[in-house]
C-alpha positions, 0 to 999 in steps of 0.5 A, spaced: 899 028 698 892 029 700 890 027 707 883 024 705 881 019 700 881 021 693 875 017 691 871 021 696 872 028 694 870 034 698 863 035 700 862 042 698 864 046 692 872 048 692 873 056 692 880 058 691 883 064 694 890 065 692 894 070 697 901 071 700 898 075 706 893 074 711 885 074 709 880 079 712 873 077 715 870 081 709 874 076 704 872 070 708 864 072 709 864 074 702 866 067 700 859 065 702 855 070 699 851 065 695 852 059 699 852 056 706 858 051 705 865 051 701 871 047 701 876 053 702 883 052 698 888 057 700 894 057 696 900 062 694 899 068 690 903 065 684 905 058 682 903 052 677 895 053 676 894 046 679 898 047 685 895 045 692 894 049 698 891 049 705 884 046 705 878 048 710 871 045 709 866 050 712 859 050 713 856 057 715 851 056 721 850 064 721 854 070 719 857 070 725 858 062 727 861 057 722 863 050 723 869 047 721 869 039 718 874 034 715 874 033 708 870 027 710 864 031 713 866 030 721 865 035 725 871 039 728 869 045 732 865 051 731 868 058 731 866 065 730 868 069 724 874 072 728 877 066 730 875 062 724 879 067 720 885 067 725 885 059 724 885 060 717 891 065 717 894 061 722 894 054 719 895 056 712 902 060 714 899 067 713 899 069 720 902 066 726 897 066 732 900 063 739 893 062 742 891 058 735 898 054 736 896 052 743 889 050 740 891 046 735 896 042 739 892 040 744 885 039 741 886 038 733 892 034 733 890 029 738 883 027 735 882 020 733 877 020 728 
């Protein structure tokens, strides 16, 4: 089940990336080639065409700075490209990162909005 109101669809176009391995900086930056904001859906490389995944609402501030938002458009945090890619890989189960685990446990998980 999605963690957002289905009547309030993501604000940004959904871009799907099907992969079982960690994303690279180059792959992520290429998703912004013709737009500044996306709702990235990272899902497994195989399965039902309508399968779900891990959603990330991202606004590109510059080629090196990105803003992460909730589905409703509430600001979460800003990351440089390296940290954003590591965050996506960690949160989607592609590559564990102990520093981001600590960040998620102490910052994101305690949000009240």
